[in-house]
N, C-alpha and C positions, 0 to 999 in steps of 0.2 A: 200319665194320660193320655194313650194312645188317642191319637189322631187315624182319621178313618180318608182315605178320600174315594171320592167317582170319578168317574172315569175324567170328567172334562174338570174338575181340580188340579187333580195329575197335569193332567195338557197346560191348565194355567199357568203354570208354576218354570214349564220350560222356559220359558223367555228370561227367568231370572237366573235358573241354575243351568242352563245350559253353559251356559259366558263363565260359570263359575269351574263346571266341570273342564272345561279348553282349556283354561287359565290351572288348576291345580296339575292335570295334564302334563302342559311344558313347566312345574315345576318342577316336575316330578323328576322330567328328562336332565333340568337343568340339577336338579341336586345330585345325579348321579355324576353327569359330566365335572361336579365340583370336586365330589368326592376320592372322581379320580384324580386330577389335579392337583388335589392336597393331599393324596398318597405321596405323589410325585416331590411336590413341590420336598415334605419331610422328608424322602429318601433323598433329596442332594438331586432330583434328574430333573430340579424345574428351571435349571439353567443357571443355576451358579459354580461359581468357582471347587466348587466341595476346599478351599481351603478358609474358606470367608461362609459359615453357615445364615448371617448376619440377612441376607437376603432372600436366602428361602424359607427361613424360619416368619423371616416378614411377611412373605407372600401367606407361607399357610397359614400365619393368625389372619389376615386380611379374606384370605380364603372360609376359613370357619367363621369370621363376623357376616360373610356374604352368606353362607352357608343358611346361618342361625336366621337371618332377615326372608329368608324363604320359607324357614319350620313356619316362625311366626307369621309370616300371612298365609301360607297352609293352613294354621289352625284356626286363622280365622275363617277362613273359607268355610272346611268344614264342618265349623260352631253356626255357620249359617244356613247349609244342609242341613243340618242336626236339628236349626232352631223351626225350621218350614215340617220338621216331623217325617223324614224321607229317609231312607240310608242308604250310604255313601257303601257299597259295595266294594267298585274296583276304581281307583284314581286313574291307573294307566286309560284302561279301553272307557272310563266314563260311565260306568252305572250302576243304576243303581231303585233302587223299588219305595215302591209308595206301596204302605201299608192298607189295604181294603177292604171288603164285608161285601162276599159273592155267598147268594141260599142261604146266611144265616154263618156262613165257617169264613175265618181271614185266609188271605191270600195275601200274594203282593202281585201289586201291578208295578212288570218290568219294562225300562226304558234305558238304553246305551247312545252316552253322543254318539252324534250325526242321525240320528233316527229323526220321521219327522214331529210322530206323534208318539203317547204308546201304544202299543198295539200288540201288548205280548202278559203275559200271568205265570207263573209260577206257585207250587204251596210254599207254605212255610217251613219245613223239613227240605225242601231242593233249594237247586240256584239255579244257574243264569243254563246251561247244560237243559233242564229241564223244562225250557220256558215254554208256552203253545199260545196259538194266537185264539188275542179275548173271546171270538167267535163265537171260542171251544170253552168259556167258561162260563160254567151252567150252577 
Protein backbone atom coordinates (compact mmCIF):
# COMPACT_ATOMS: atom_id res chain seq x y z
CA UNK A 1 0.00 0.00 0.00
CA UNK A 2 1.36 3.41 -0.96
CA UNK A 3 2.06 5.91 1.77
CA UNK A 4 1.20 9.42 0.66
CA UNK A 5 3.20 12.34 1.99
CA UNK A 6 2.03 15.81 2.71
CA UNK A 7 4.58 18.61 2.46
CA UNK A 8 5.34 18.65 6.19
CA UNK A 9 5.79 14.87 6.24
CA UNK A 10 8.14 14.92 3.25
CA UNK A 11 10.23 17.71 4.75
CA UNK A 12 10.33 15.91 8.10
CA UNK A 13 12.15 12.95 6.50
CA UNK A 14 14.95 15.07 5.03
CA UNK A 15 17.20 15.07 8.13
CA UNK A 16 17.28 11.26 7.92
CA UNK A 17 17.28 10.85 4.15
CA UNK A 18 19.75 13.58 3.14
CA UNK A 19 22.77 11.94 4.85
CA UNK A 20 21.81 8.58 3.33
CA UNK A 21 21.73 10.15 -0.13
CA UNK A 22 25.06 11.93 0.38
CA UNK A 23 26.66 8.66 1.49
CA UNK A 24 25.14 6.79 -1.47
CA UNK A 25 26.58 9.35 -3.90
CA UNK A 26 30.03 9.01 -2.30
CA UNK A 27 29.79 5.22 -2.36
CA UNK A 28 28.80 5.26 -6.02
CA UNK A 29 31.87 7.34 -6.85
CA UNK A 30 34.04 4.96 -4.81
CA UNK A 31 32.60 1.96 -6.68
CA UNK A 32 33.53 3.55 -9.99
CA UNK A 33 37.06 4.23 -8.72
CA UNK A 34 37.39 0.66 -7.45
CA UNK A 35 36.01 -0.77 -10.70
CA UNK A 36 38.69 1.08 -12.62
CA UNK A 37 41.37 -0.10 -10.18
CA UNK A 38 40.08 -3.67 -10.50
CA UNK A 39 40.36 -3.54 -14.28
CA UNK A 40 43.90 -2.22 -13.97
CA UNK A 41 44.85 -4.93 -11.47
CA UNK A 42 43.29 -7.68 -13.59
CA UNK A 43 45.17 -6.51 -16.67
CA UNK A 44 48.47 -6.42 -14.83
CA UNK A 45 48.66 -2.64 -14.85
CA UNK A 46 48.29 -2.51 -11.08
CA UNK A 47 51.98 -2.47 -10.37
CA UNK A 48 52.95 -6.13 -10.78
CA UNK A 49 56.01 -7.19 -12.72
CA UNK A 50 53.99 -9.18 -15.22
CA UNK A 51 56.09 -12.26 -14.37
CA UNK A 52 54.37 -12.94 -11.05
CA UNK A 53 50.60 -12.66 -11.39
CA UNK A 54 50.00 -13.29 -7.65
CA UNK A 55 50.29 -9.67 -6.46
CA UNK A 56 47.85 -8.41 -9.09
CA UNK A 57 45.44 -11.30 -8.47
CA UNK A 58 45.51 -10.62 -4.73
CA UNK A 59 44.92 -6.90 -5.33
CA UNK A 60 42.00 -7.67 -7.64
CA UNK A 61 40.49 -9.97 -4.98
CA UNK A 62 40.90 -7.31 -2.31
CA UNK A 63 39.22 -4.73 -4.55
CA UNK A 64 36.32 -7.08 -5.31
CA UNK A 65 35.77 -7.68 -1.58
CA UNK A 66 35.80 -3.94 -0.91
CA UNK A 67 33.34 -3.38 -3.76
CA UNK A 68 31.00 -6.04 -2.37
CA UNK A 69 31.11 -4.37 1.04
CA UNK A 70 30.14 -1.04 -0.50
CA UNK A 71 27.36 -2.64 -2.54
CA UNK A 72 25.98 -4.23 0.64
CA UNK A 73 26.04 -0.89 2.46
CA UNK A 74 24.34 0.81 -0.47
CA UNK A 75 21.64 -1.87 -0.60
CA UNK A 76 20.90 -1.28 3.09
CA UNK A 77 20.58 2.49 2.54
CA UNK A 78 18.33 2.02 -0.49
CA UNK A 79 16.17 -0.41 1.51
CA UNK A 80 15.87 2.19 4.29
CA UNK A 81 14.78 4.89 1.83
CA UNK A 82 12.32 2.49 0.20
CA UNK A 83 11.03 1.48 3.64
CA UNK A 84 10.13 5.10 4.31
CA UNK A 85 7.91 5.05 1.22
CA UNK A 86 10.24 7.30 -0.77
CA UNK A 87 11.29 6.56 -4.36
CA UNK A 88 14.99 6.92 -5.12
CA UNK A 89 15.41 8.27 -8.66
CA UNK A 90 19.11 9.11 -9.06
CA UNK A 91 21.92 8.21 -6.66
CA UNK A 92 24.50 10.51 -8.25
CA UNK A 93 22.27 13.58 -7.89
CA UNK A 94 20.55 12.48 -4.68
CA UNK A 95 17.15 12.74 -6.34
CA UNK A 96 14.05 11.35 -4.63
CA UNK A 97 10.29 11.52 -5.07
CA UNK A 98 7.57 11.37 -2.43
CA UNK A 99 4.15 10.06 -3.46
CA UNK A 100 1.50 12.66 -2.67
CA UNK A 101 -2.12 13.48 -3.37
CA UNK A 102 -3.16 16.85 -4.73
CA UNK A 103 -6.79 17.62 -5.50
CA UNK A 104 -7.55 13.91 -5.58
CA UNK A 105 -4.79 12.93 -8.00
CA UNK A 106 -1.43 11.35 -7.30
CA UNK A 107 1.70 13.42 -7.97
CA UNK A 108 5.34 13.27 -6.94
CA UNK A 109 6.84 15.75 -4.53
CA UNK A 110 10.39 16.10 -5.81
CA UNK A 111 13.57 16.83 -3.84
CA UNK A 112 17.26 16.81 -4.70
CA UNK A 113 20.28 16.67 -2.41
CA UNK A 114 21.42 20.21 -1.61
CA UNK A 115 17.95 21.75 -1.60
CA UNK A 116 16.74 23.18 1.71
CA UNK A 117 13.27 21.71 1.54
CA UNK A 118 10.76 20.09 -0.79
CA UNK A 119 9.73 22.88 -3.15
CA UNK A 120 8.86 21.05 -6.39
CA UNK A 121 6.48 18.48 -7.81
CA UNK A 122 5.79 16.68 -11.06
CA UNK A 123 3.19 14.41 -12.59
CA UNK A 124 3.49 10.64 -12.30
CA UNK A 125 4.43 10.20 -15.94
CA UNK A 126 7.09 12.91 -16.03
CA UNK A 127 10.41 13.33 -14.29
CA UNK A 128 12.89 15.83 -12.96
CA UNK A 129 12.97 17.85 -16.18
CA UNK A 130 9.25 18.56 -15.84
CA UNK A 131 9.19 19.47 -12.17
CA UNK A 132 7.45 22.67 -11.22
CA UNK A 133 7.33 24.85 -8.11
CA UNK A 134 4.80 23.81 -5.46
CA UNK A 135 3.01 27.14 -5.85
CA UNK A 136 1.77 25.80 -9.22
CA UNK A 137 0.26 22.69 -7.64
CA UNK A 138 -3.52 22.98 -7.63
